C-alpha angles and dihedrals in degrees: 000000000000121000119257112257122192126190123200117202113194125189103197095182098038096134098046096040090047090056091049089053088055096041107027093182087076092068113112095026127101102260128182130181112219131199132185117246118179091337092311125108113227135179109257096172138006137178127237096268089057092047091051087060090059097260119143141187116281092023119144110257094226089057093048089054089051091054096040116025094181090057117138114213130189132181118257119251106203091184093051093049090049093052089046088053090050090052090052088049090057089049093051089052089085089071098049137352092231106073123143138167120262110197118318100304109034143064130211119210126190102218097179107143093357107085097076089064091069097041098271139317098292091048091050092052090048090054092049090050091049091049092050089049089054089051091050095245131137113225139183120191138193126192122194143135094269136047093234092050092049092051090048091052095048094049104034111020110129095019122119131211124254111238110199108159119160090216094060093094111095093221091057095051125093114243091254094059102037092094090053091049091052091053090051092050090051090052095046098040092109098033115137119221103234138115099196128036103233099170105113109214140110094311099141108153125203124193109203119236110282095012101094093123092056094047094048101043099082095043120102120257090251086074087074093072091244129168112265092244094055090044092054092049093050092051091050090056091050096253095130101145132055086238090061089059096044089062096049127091110268095217093056092048091048092050095050104037104023134235096302091074095049092045093053090047093050090046091054095048094043102250091118117043119238108187125199111245110196118212110249111251113243120260112268118196116193134136129182140186127207115214123218091217130024117261132202108171120102090227090057093049091047090053087053090050091050087060095047102043100066090051092050095044091048092054091048092048092049088059093050092245140117131219117249098174127023127186129198116208114198109195111204129211090248089060093253119130127219115201132194127181130200127189125205125218090226132017109268141167094196110126093205092055095050092043092057092055092044090051090055092057104033091094088070093069115099105212094191109182090350145299116258101175135034121197124186119196132182098220096181126029132176136191113271116214120218096250088061094045096056091063092076094046116097111245094201091240128110090219112088117237127227092254090060091052088057093049090054089053089050091050088050092051091048093051092047088048091060089060105038105009131263093258091061092061113086139174132193131239125190116257128203102249136110089211106104097224091043096053093096139036125224111224134179107258094216095055101039138053124244118262104256102185126079113286109250111247123212123232090250126040121263127216119256093228122040131181141171109300110272122205117254118210102232141114109298095237131114089243113101110252121237092209125029139156122234128167092355094306129117106222129189120206117243102177136337139203121206163338108240112177116213119183122202122252100266092198090061128059101221114175091208092059100046087109088081125219116014130208109206125205130187100217127189116201131205093254094060102264123136109202135181109229130175137188113224114213096215115256113151089342131054120272122250147101124306136178114228107173151346129242099220 
């Protein structure tokens, strides 16, 4: 049985180099990615030009600007970095099927039984390094028998441990320990003071099979992925290298530092397994048909869609999902591609519903000299709950069920969305507020469910049409006028119903209600209009009469 081999791929400048890929004009400039931590802006990633200026990770941004006035800073996008790492994970899948993320800037690959396909381990690492160079990414790698050792080699290979003991001076040592101090000084004469190797170069480190102890011994204890507090305690006690820990009694270490230290140590040397769990690839739903002869008629393309849709919908249904956005790619004989996209009001796997929407947009395809391949892709899918799925199952009765009525509404919204866009179709839901214009919520019909209960009715009727209050030319007294002027019309009161007093929401500062308390009247005029008038009692605005709506 072959020995397990784990490769750790670390991208130490992932955030900065991702942004350079998106905005190439930033290349060659000192660039840092900043994030806010406890109301302080710190550097989370930087490129080589910024590092040459003496900047480092975790540095305060204001200090970085003082050191490098021409510095370019951008806010960190954790979601963008996560998606970029997922893309890199898919790219690394060609080296091994077992690839998983490790933190926010590294990948772990189980290369067991795969390295010989690329000419050996060193050849495989050279291929990865060349690929990362082509992608514009800096990379450090580590290869070992365990996951912990591979991570340690990728992050700390080539780094030395700082030795800063107060007793290293000969004149401070007792006579019995001077010889020991002299030996320490000879060993550490060329030691570099650093805790993390930040020099980005070809520093890939390989621990030969069965030599994990030898590879880990000179590395600092930080390479064991310990908590900062435990790491600091170990350094204070003089246990600075992993080799120092390997020579200590395990029981004493466990009593003083807890189980976490022993767990990390055992994972690094292979006593505790640490498997690689690759992230499951997202479901991808696509079908295609290659035509023996190019076609150009709408009827022929719809015939091809009729063959593709059942297969696509069946695959989506088997995953318990529904399509929300479907795209049709028509590959022409001149190698051009025509694309149409349709969005559904609700996720669905019903071929009839999707076909109706595609048929409405199929005329937008320019067939040119003919289409020789059709490809149907579900771009966006969503989980479909059981109560939505049963709407498309035949009940065996001739009487339609309520769920089918809802599906008919969804199909109508989808067809209207093809013409005017789904965002333009809205529906109303009641809201808990006594303010007239706040008594309902406007929601997108495609991303909300209809209100199924009875609509709450106020004690007094409300107008069918409401607008922003418009001034009415009348005597500014609370007494309802007999004659007034509004919108250039001289109107005469016929009858009136009221008043209804509505007070503003005192806990909210609404500019439209700064007029204070309002007395509303339903007023019929002699020319047949029924208006909704109110008298505002001052407040932050002048008092007077206003028209707020119309009972059509």
